[in-house]
C-alpha positions in Angstrom: 19.8 -38.2 -21.7 18.6 -35.6 -19.3 15.3 -34.0 -21.2 14.0 -37.0 -22.6 10.4 -37.2 -21.8 9.0 -40.1 -24.3 11.5 -42.9 -22.8 8.0 -44.7 -21.2 5.7 -44.6 -24.2 8.5 -46.0 -26.8 9.1 -48.5 -24.2 5.6 -49.2 -23.8 4.9 -49.8 -27.5 7.6 -52.2 -28.0 6.4 -54.4 -25.1 2.8 -54.3 -27.2 4.2 -55.9 -30.0 6.5 -58.8 -27.7 9.3 -57.1 -27.4 11.8 -57.0 -23.8 13.1 -53.6 -23.3 15.5 -52.1 -21.5 15.6 -47.7 -20.7 19.1 -47.3 -20.6 21.2 -44.0 -20.3 23.3 -42.5 -22.7 26.2 -42.2 -19.7 26.0 -46.0 -18.6 26.3 -46.9 -22.8 29.7 -44.8 -23.1 31.1 -46.3 -19.5 30.2 -49.7 -20.1 28.3 -50.7 -17.6 25.7 -51.1 -20.3 27.0 -52.6 -23.9 25.2 -51.5 -26.8 26.0 -55.4 -29.0 23.7 -56.9 -26.4 20.7 -55.4 -28.5 19.2 -55.7 -31.2 17.2 -52.6 -31.9 18.5 -49.1 -30.3 15.9 -46.4 -30.0 16.2 -42.6 -29.7 13.1 -41.6 -28.6 11.6 -37.8 -28.5 11.9 -34.9 -25.8 14.4 -32.1 -25.5 17.4 -33.4 -24.8 19.8 -31.2 -23.2 17.0 -28.7 -23.3 18.1 -28.4 -26.9 21.0 -26.1 -26.4 22.7 -25.2 -28.9 20.6 -26.9 -31.6 17.9 -29.9 -30.7 19.3 -32.8 -30.7 22.6 -31.4 -31.2 24.5 -31.9 -28.0 23.5 -35.7 -27.8 24.7 -36.2 -31.8 28.0 -35.5 -30.7 28.1 -37.7 -28.0 27.1 -40.7 -30.2 29.7 -39.8 -32.6 32.4 -39.3 -30.3 31.7 -41.8 -27.3 29.9 -44.7 -29.6 31.1 -44.6 -32.7 33.0 -47.6 -33.0 30.1 -49.7 -31.1 27.3 -47.9 -33.2 29.6 -49.1 -36.5 29.7 -52.5 -35.2 26.1 -52.5 -34.3 25.4 -51.7 -37.8 27.7 -54.2 -39.6 25.6 -56.3 -37.4 22.7 -55.8 -39.1 20.6 -54.2 -36.6 18.0 -51.7 -36.2 18.0 -48.0 -35.2 15.0 -45.3 -35.1 14.9 -42.0 -34.0 11.6 -40.2 -33.6 11.2 -36.5 -33.2 14.1 -35.8 -31.1 15.7 -38.6 -31.7 15.2 -37.9 -35.6 17.1 -34.8 -35.0 20.1 -36.6 -32.6 20.6 -39.1 -36.0 20.7 -36.1 -38.7 23.1 -34.3 -36.5 25.2 -37.4 -36.0 25.8 -38.7 -39.5 23.6 -41.7 -39.4 20.8 -40.0 -41.8 20.7 -39.8 -44.5 24.2 -41.4 -44.3 24.5 -42.0 -48.0 28.0 -43.5 -47.9 27.4 -46.1 -44.9 30.5 -44.1 -42.6 28.2 -41.4 -40.8 31.2 -38.9 -42.0 28.7 -36.1 -43.5 26.1 -33.7 -42.6 23.7 -34.0 -45.1 20.7 -32.6 -43.9 19.3 -30.9 -40.8 15.8 -30.2 -39.1 15.6 -26.2 -38.7 13.1 -24.0 -37.2 9.0 -24.8 -38.1 8.1 -22.4 -41.0 5.2 -20.9 -38.3 8.2 -20.0 -35.8 5.9 -21.7 -33.0 6.0 -25.1 -31.6 3.2 -26.8 -33.7 1.3 -30.0 -31.4 -1.6 -31.4 -33.8 -1.9 -34.6 -35.9 -1.5 -35.4 -39.4 -1.8 -37.1 -42.2 1.3 -39.3 -43.4 2.2 -41.3 -46.9 4.5 -44.0 -46.5 6.6 -43.2 -49.4 9.1 -46.0 -49.1 7.7 -48.6 -52.0 10.2 -51.2 -51.3 8.8 -51.4 -47.8 11.6 -51.1 -45.6 12.9 -53.4 -41.5 10.7 -50.7 -40.1 7.2 -50.0 -42.5 6.3 -53.5 -43.6 3.2 -53.1 -41.3 2.6 -49.7 -42.0 -0.6 -48.8 -44.4 -0.1 -46.4 -47.0 -1.7 -43.6 -45.3 -1.6 -43.4 -41.4 -2.5 -40.4 -38.8 0.0 -39.8 -35.9 0.3 -36.0 -33.9 3.3 -33.8 -33.9 4.8 -32.2 -31.2 8.1 -30.1 -32.3 9.4 -26.4 -32.7 12.4 -27.4 -35.0 10.8 -30.1 -37.4 11.7 -28.6 -40.9 13.4 -31.4 -43.0 16.2 -29.4 -45.2 18.5 -31.3 -47.1 22.1 -30.0 -47.8 21.3 -29.5 -51.7 19.2 -30.3 -54.5 21.7 -33.3 -55.2 21.1 -34.5 -51.8 17.1 -34.4 -52.3 17.5 -36.2 -55.9 19.9 -38.9 -54.4 17.2 -39.1 -51.0 14.4 -40.0 -53.7 16.4 -41.9 -56.1 17.8 -44.6 -53.2 14.2 -45.0 -51.6 15.3 -43.2 -48.8 12.5 -41.0 -47.9 10.0 -43.4 -45.6 7.2 -40.8 -44.8 5.7 -37.5 -46.5 3.3 -35.0 -45.3 0.0 -35.1 -46.8 -3.5 -33.9 -46.8 -6.6 -35.1 -45.3 -7.5 -36.4 -49.4 -3.8 -37.8 -49.5 -2.4 -35.2 -51.4 0.5 -32.8 -50.8 -0.4 -30.0 -49.3 1.6 -26.6 -47.6 0.6 -25.7 -43.8 -1.0 -27.1 -41.4 -1.0 -30.7 -43.1 3.1 -30.4 -43.4 3.6 -28.6 -40.1 6.8 -27.0 -40.6 7.3 -26.7 -44.1 9.6 -29.8 -44.9 11.3 -29.8 -48.1 8.8 -31.8 -50.1 6.5 -32.2 -47.4 9.5 -35.2 -45.9 8.5 -36.2 -42.3 10.9 -39.3 -42.6 14.0 -40.6 -43.9 15.8 -44.2 -43.8 18.9 -44.7 -44.8 20.7 -46.8 -47.9 20.0 -50.1 -45.9 16.7 -48.9 -44.9 17.4 -50.3 -41.5 17.5 -46.7 -39.7 14.4 -44.6 -39.3 14.0 -40.8 -38.1 10.7 -39.8 -38.4 9.1 -36.7 -36.8 5.5 -37.6 -36.2 5.3 -39.8 -32.6 4.5 -43.0 -33.4 4.5 -44.2 -30.1 1.5 -41.6 -29.3 -1.3 -43.3 -31.3 -1.1 -47.0 -30.1 -4.3 -47.6 -28.9 -7.9 -46.6 -29.9 -8.3 -44.2 -27.0 -5.4 -42.1 -27.7 -6.8 -40.9 -31.4 -8.4 -37.4 -31.3 -11.8 -38.4 -32.2 -12.1 -42.4 -30.8 -15.6 -41.1 -28.5 -17.1 -39.8 -32.0 -16.2 -42.2 -34.9 -15.5 -45.9 -35.5 -11.4 -46.2 -34.7 -9.9 -49.7 -35.2 -9.0 -50.6 -31.2 -4.8 -50.7 -32.5 -3.4 -47.3 -33.5 -1.5 -46.5 -36.7 1.7 -46.3 -34.8 2.1 -49.8 -33.9 3.0 -50.8 -36.8 6.3 -49.1 -36.9 7.1 -51.0 -33.8 6.2 -53.8 -34.8 7.4 -54.0 -38.0 11.0 -53.0 -36.5 10.5 -56.6 -34.2 9.1 -58.9 -36.6 12.2 -58.0 -39.1 14.8 -58.8 -36.0 12.9 -62.0 -35.0 12.8 -63.4 -38.9 16.6 -62.0 -39.5 18.2 -63.6 -36.6 16.0 -66.6 -36.6 17.4 -67.1 -40.3 21.1 -66.7 -38.5 20.2 -68.9 -35.6 19.3 -71.8 -37.9 22.3 -71.7 -40.4 24.2 -71.9 -37.6 22.7 -75.0 -36.3 23.0 -76.6 -39.8 26.6 -76.1 -39.4 
């Protein structure tokens, strides 16, 4: 959409792990020129869609709810995946696709608001993978990873204490901000003041992931801020998110094809 600016990096990350990628404008989906059902993964990348007018991600969220709700419902009922990063996370939350407790995207149970620092935060953060079962998006992700954030409205706020408790009980918290010693901590480790240090959440199925940090911005060693001073592995921590999603799709739909052939 207008204002998206992380689409090329996201597409490149998916290609690195073997996916075939199309970059499609929202209007082309709404017009039917492209069909969502032709794909296995929907990604809403980072940026500032529509200039973050009204509120970050709100206009694109409304477009999804009003123009693609039927397509999205079918897409998810077929067992497919959705990823939203930074602005994409804001879109998914404001479209009701996260946390989506009842699976109908009818309720808005959380938001992403202005950072506590009242300024744009552009820094690297440590994340703890918090979903113990390992979802479709986190199977290959390490327990502690290092990624950059870049946002002005990244503070995750659940609707109430009951919502927060439900996220924990359901295992829907994907990532939490931690310090360099893997412990919960305040600013700047938690760059926006997110409640309970939440940096990313899942829907109940584990097939929709929204996260504020940018996995596509650390997929290769030379993207690390200390790559010239420290021994950094060739593959950046963020690539595991994309690999997890692609491998999930490969395994799931390979099984479906084998089952159909046996019939």
